[in-house]
C-alpha positions, 0 to 999 in steps of 0.5 A: 867908846864913841857915843854918837849923838843925833836928833830923832825928832824936834827937841834936845839931842838924845844919846844912845849906846851901841850894843855889840850884837844888836843896836837898841834905841831906848827913848823914855818920855813921860807924859802926865798931868801936872798933878801927877808929874812926880809919880812913877807909874811904870818902868820898862826893862829890855830883856835881853839887851840884844837880839836878832830883829826883836826886843822882848820887854817887861812892863813893871807896873807901880802901885798907884792910889786906890786898889779900885783903880784900873790899869790898861797898857796900849801899844802903838806900833808902826804899821799896826793897829793899837793893841791892848794888854790886860791881865797879869802884872808885870806885862811882857811883850815882844816887839818885832817891828823896827821903828818907834813903839809908843807904850801908854798906861791908862789909869782910871779911878772909880769916879771915871777920872783918867790919867796917862803916861807914855814911854817910847821904845825904838827897835833898830837893825844893827849896823854891820861891823867895820870889816863888813862881816856880820858873823863875828860876835865882837864889837863893830870896829874892833878885831878883839871883841873889845871896844877901843873907843873908835867905833863909828857904830850908827844906832839908826842903821836899818831905820830907813823909810824904804827898808834899806838896811845898808849902813848910812853915815852920820850925815845920811842919818840926819837927812833920813830923820829930817825926811821922816818927821813924826805927824802931830795928832790933834782933834776937836770935839763937839756934842750933838745938839739933839743928843748929849751922849753923842760926841762928834770928833774932828781930826782935821787939825792933825798935820804931818810936816813932811807928808800926809795923814794916811790913817785916823784911829779913834779909841775910848775905853768907855762902853758905847752904843755906836762907833764910827772910826777910820776917818778924820770925822767920827762920832761916839755915842756913849752909854753912860754919863761921866768923864770919858777919855778919847784918844786919836792916833794918826799914821802918816804915809811913812807909817810914823804915828802920833797920838793925843787924848782929851777927856769929855764929860757926858752930862745926863739930859735934863729931865722932861718938864713935868706939867703943873698939877692942881691938887692938894699937896699938904705935907706932914712930919711923916711921909704919906702914901697919897695914892696906889694901885696896879698898872695895867689894871686890866690884865690880858690873858697872856700877861704874866706880870703887872706893876704895883705903883704908889705915889708918895709924899716925903715929910720932914726927911727924905723917903728912905724906903717904900714897902708893898705888903701882901696880906695873903702871906703868899708874896711877903713884903717887897721893896718898891723902887723910885720910878719918877718924881713930879714937879711938886715933889711927890714921888712914884714907886713901883714893884713888879708882881708876876703870876701865871697867865691865863686868868679870867677873874675880877680881884675885888677890893684889892686894898685894905686891912683884911686877909687877902688884901694889899697894903703899902707903907713908906718910911722917912729917914729917922724911921718916921712911918707913913700911914698904911695905905689905903687908910686915912688917918685923922688926928693932930697932924700939923702942916710943914714945909717939906722943900728940903726933903724933895728930890729933883723932878724926873721922868716917870718910868712905870708900866703904861700899857693901854687897853681899848677901854680906859683904866683907873690906875691909882687912887687915894687921899691927899693929904692922907693925914688929916689934922682934926684941929684945923682941916676942913677938906681933903682931895680924893685923887685918881690917876686914869689912863685913856684907851682908844677914845678920850676920857669923857668924865671920871666919877667918884661913887659911894656905894650908890649913895652919891655920884660926884664928877672929878675934875682934871688936875693935869696930865702926867708926862707919860700920858696918864691923867690925874683927876681930883675931887675936893671933899669938905667937912666940918672941922673936927667932925672926922675925929674922936675926942676920946682918942689920939687918932682915928684910922679909917681903913675900909674906905675903898670898895666896901659896901655901905656908906664908906665904900668908895669907888672910881670909874671912868667913861670915854667919849665912846660911852665905854665904862671902865672897871671900878677902882679898886678892882683888878680885872683879868680877861681878854684885854688886848693892848691898845697901841695908838 
């Protein structure tokens, strides 16, 4: 039997076998990263090895690495858009078009890393037998159905550019192959200067040695927000950071295809710079709830939810949990989630609280130790607890450096609904653990949200006993402002020598000497509610 040898495209000669009833051309070309060259990812089984104008193939997938890996088969067929096979394994596919079909396996692990492997199958039309008849089941060139070794069967017959199925000589076949050279896919990518999630693609480096590129098809398996396809210049806006593979498939004017892939790494944008804030940042071994409150603190009639927010300072270990506790015993305890980090390492936490709309009331003194009031507690790794907010705890608490416990600064992401009047969103003490042996001062801090007019001043009140104007400590990145007032005292005056520690629990809103409150006045003379009250009523949203 004669085994013809010819060149289909650049590279060493390939040998192909002649089948009695149909000419099948099977090309197998592996394409893997260096690190995976020795791994067999999948095999192709032609079933059966003959047929009239179509080839049924089975793709057998080999187990690869971790069970969490995901697999996808892509089939690039002449004159057709790429197709994606997903689902059962093995995969079965029927190839009906004559020409070279590229089959690509894409493997993606849980970290977003990808690897690919390529096989190619070419389906061709069978050549007529040597007698010129096509209804005889015997081998071409043999009258008795047996191969006499003299067959001049040409496996490339039928794969002519114009669809001419007439038999070609070996010389003519070589010419056809030379005239229909495969295009070469190539592209470059850059990142949009204003958006690190947007990738700009340029496929102009793709070439066709003997013609022109007629079609550019860009593909990626990653989830995306925006996608422009079909031309040599394209863009993809990815939804998530990480490594993503982009594949360009080019088709020339003779319907020959080629593809290439590159991996891009999308990095999350740098967090916005947090302005410097001037207030006491003393750290203790235990974490501290520095301030807490609700946002918005003026609730409109149509509202059915608000945010419970807390500002927490880590101690000698990172924060592991922050819990909102409801002493009404109606809501139970709720875990708060991290929603931002200031430049000094203090962390914002938030939990959403829902309720029926339509309320018109004032919830006075929402924070405290009594039934019907709220508390917040934080825990560091190692189960070190904070004080219970809104308490101020006094004892023997040395200052530490908590630099190793701080998280990287990040944007603030809690509810910032504004009203026409200003709002006191949060308030508290910094530090919330007072060292009775050394300390002589602490800061009272408040986070205030402007309304339709700028804030004129913020006042700390003590049940009518004194009024102290608070100082602007700085602006937060979300538009809220921080104010502080430094309270001084004689060393040791707040503690009790008969006890290890003292907890001042009724500091906010309670009539008497301990009853603290904070209110803001804007430049139009409108006075806010007094913290720690929460007001429900007709307070429409102000949108600057």
